[in-house]
C-alpha positions in Angstrom: 135.0 143.4 97.6 132.0 145.0 96.9 130.6 141.5 95.1 131.5 139.1 98.4 129.7 142.0 100.5 126.8 141.7 98.0 126.5 138.1 97.9 126.9 137.6 101.9 124.3 140.2 102.1 121.9 138.3 100.2 122.7 135.5 101.6 122.0 136.7 105.1 118.9 138.2 104.1 117.9 134.5 102.4 118.7 132.8 105.9 116.6 135.3 108.1 113.7 134.6 105.2 114.2 131.0 105.6 114.6 130.8 109.7 111.3 133.1 109.7 109.0 130.7 107.1 110.1 128.0 109.6 109.3 129.7 112.7 106.2 130.7 111.3 105.2 127.4 109.6 106.3 125.2 112.8 104.2 127.8 115.0 100.9 126.6 112.9 101.6 123.4 113.1 102.4 123.3 116.9 98.4 125.6 117.4 97.0 122.6 115.5 98.9 120.0 117.6 98.6 121.6 120.9 97.2 119.0 123.4 97.2 116.4 121.2 99.9 113.6 121.4 101.8 111.6 118.3 101.2 107.8 118.0 104.5 106.4 118.5 105.4 102.6 117.2 108.5 101.4 118.2 110.5 98.9 114.7 112.1 96.1 115.7 114.1 96.0 112.5 116.5 98.6 111.0 115.6 102.0 110.1 116.0 101.7 106.5 114.1 98.5 106.6 111.5 100.3 108.6 110.7 103.0 105.6 111.4 100.9 102.7 108.5 98.6 104.5 106.1 101.4 105.3 106.5 102.8 101.9 105.7 99.3 100.7 102.5 99.1 103.0 101.7 102.4 101.8 101.1 101.1 98.2 99.5 98.1 99.5 97.0 99.6 101.3 95.2 102.2 98.6 97.0 104.8 99.7 100.7 106.7 98.3 103.5 108.6 99.3 102.9 111.9 98.2 106.4 113.6 99.7 109.2 112.5 101.2 111.9 114.8 103.4 114.9 113.3 104.5 115.3 115.5 107.0 118.8 113.6 108.6 120.1 114.0 104.9 119.5 117.6 105.4 120.6 118.3 108.4 124.2 116.5 107.5 125.1 119.5 106.0 125.2 121.1 109.9 127.4 118.2 110.9 124.6 116.7 112.6 124.2 112.8 112.3 120.4 111.9 112.4 118.5 109.1 110.6 115.1 110.6 110.3 112.6 111.2 107.1 109.2 112.6 106.8 106.5 111.1 104.4 103.8 112.6 102.8 100.9 110.2 102.7 97.3 110.1 101.1 95.0 109.2 98.6 93.6 111.2 96.6 89.8 109.9 95.8 90.1 110.4 99.9 91.6 113.6 100.3 88.3 114.7 98.0 86.0 113.1 100.1 87.1 115.4 102.4 88.3 118.3 100.9 84.6 118.4 99.1 83.4 119.3 102.2 86.1 120.7 103.9 88.8 123.1 101.9 91.1 124.0 105.0 91.9 120.7 105.8 94.9 120.6 104.4 96.5 121.6 107.1 95.6 118.3 108.4 96.1 116.2 105.3 97.7 114.1 103.3 98.9 112.7 106.3 102.3 112.9 107.5 104.4 110.3 108.9 108.0 110.3 110.6 110.2 107.5 111.3 113.7 107.7 113.0 116.4 106.7 115.1 116.0 108.1 118.7 118.8 108.9 121.3 118.5 104.9 122.4 118.9 103.8 119.0 115.3 102.8 118.4 113.5 102.5 115.5 110.1 104.9 116.0 107.4 105.3 113.2 105.3 108.4 114.5 102.2 110.6 113.2 99.0 112.6 114.6 95.9 110.5 114.7 94.2 112.1 111.5 90.8 112.1 113.5 92.3 114.1 115.8 93.7 117.1 113.8 90.2 116.3 111.9 87.9 116.9 114.5 88.8 120.9 114.7 86.5 120.8 111.6 83.4 119.7 113.3 81.9 118.0 110.4 80.1 114.3 110.8 81.6 113.1 107.2 85.1 114.3 107.8 85.4 113.1 111.5 84.0 109.5 109.6 87.0 109.5 107.4 89.8 110.6 110.3 88.4 107.5 111.9 89.0 105.2 109.3 92.6 107.1 108.4 93.4 106.1 112.0 92.8 102.4 111.9 94.3 102.6 108.4 97.9 103.7 110.7 97.1 102.1 113.0 97.2 98.7 111.2 100.0 99.8 109.0 102.5 100.9 111.0 101.4 98.1 113.5 102.5 95.9 110.4 105.4 97.9 109.3 107.1 97.8 113.1 107.0 93.5 113.3 
């Protein structure tokens, strides 16, 4: 009985710590993105086709998927059915140019693309414009790279949505 109580107490503490970290992270992201609206591109393809096409186009456009978070899969543990995947996208050479000028830019890059199916069963590719996230640093070189990334993402998501 004591072991069960100890495990329950540890699990509760871990859950509280996880919730606290998620709250802190969401607060920081929100602080950076206040007033910035996400770009949302509607795809004419299925969720899986869109994810596959985005990944293919990322590779063909001198970028790489540095990480993937399958939020739908994680949330299925709670009973929620959701199609949603975040792709962490970047290019180490471009990253070097930004980070050598502004080491704090890690909050804005690598880029996060979120592909999800909304309540109307439309598949959406969404992201924040890198230029808007990087404008905070007020550096000409960083701003130019942000604008270039905007153009690349617009082209990529337009192609992926068809």
